[in-house]
C-alpha positions in Angstrom: 92.6 118.8 95.4 94.2 115.5 96.1 92.9 112.7 94.1 91.4 114.6 91.3 92.4 113.7 87.9 94.3 116.2 86.0 93.3 117.4 82.5 95.1 115.9 79.5 98.0 117.8 78.2 100.6 117.5 75.5 104.3 117.7 76.6 107.0 118.1 74.2 110.1 116.0 75.2 113.3 114.8 73.8 114.6 111.3 74.4 118.0 110.3 73.1 117.8 113.4 70.7 114.5 112.4 69.3 111.4 114.7 69.7 108.1 113.3 71.1 104.8 114.9 71.9 103.4 113.0 74.9 99.6 113.3 75.6 99.1 112.5 79.3 97.1 113.1 82.5 100.2 113.1 84.6 101.8 116.3 86.1 104.4 117.7 83.8 107.0 117.5 86.5 106.5 113.9 87.0 106.8 113.2 83.1 109.9 115.2 82.8 111.4 113.1 85.6 110.5 110.0 84.0 111.7 111.2 80.6 114.9 112.1 82.4 115.4 108.6 83.6 114.8 107.0 80.1 117.1 109.5 78.4 119.7 109.3 80.9 119.7 105.3 80.9 119.8 105.5 77.0 122.8 108.0 77.2 124.7 105.8 79.7 124.1 102.5 77.9 125.2 104.3 74.7 128.3 105.9 76.0 131.6 104.8 74.2 129.6 102.7 71.6 129.5 103.8 68.0 126.7 103.2 65.4 124.5 101.8 67.9 120.8 101.3 66.6 118.5 103.5 68.8 115.6 101.1 68.5 117.9 98.3 70.0 119.2 100.8 72.6 115.5 101.5 73.5 114.8 97.9 74.1 118.0 97.6 76.2 117.1 100.6 78.2 113.6 99.1 78.7 114.8 95.9 79.9 117.4 97.6 82.0 114.7 99.7 83.8 112.5 96.7 84.0 115.0 94.9 85.8 115.5 97.8 88.4 111.7 97.8 89.0 111.8 93.9 89.6 114.6 94.4 92.0 112.6 97.2 94.0 109.4 95.0 93.8 111.3 91.9 95.3 112.8 94.3 98.1 109.3 95.7 98.7 107.7 92.3 98.9 110.4 91.0 101.4 110.2 94.2 103.5 106.3 94.0 103.7 106.4 90.2 104.6 109.0 91.1 107.4 106.7 93.9 108.6 103.7 91.7 108.7 105.5 89.0 110.8 105.8 91.4 113.7 
């Protein structure tokens, strides 16, 4: 049923070659899509670079994803403001 909270589950994933067990209430498909976004971002940022520190790479990826989120929020706010003017 829509709106019902899903039971917690542990989902095993790999991000940048490292295994993680994530305990979450989110649907597995959603978690896997998000993990794919994070792993993909890290893989793209690391491409062609040797000896990159995975901790620094994770921060770089987080900042890059946060910048994308910021842009989307700004565009959403602008569209919402324009829609409310009409």
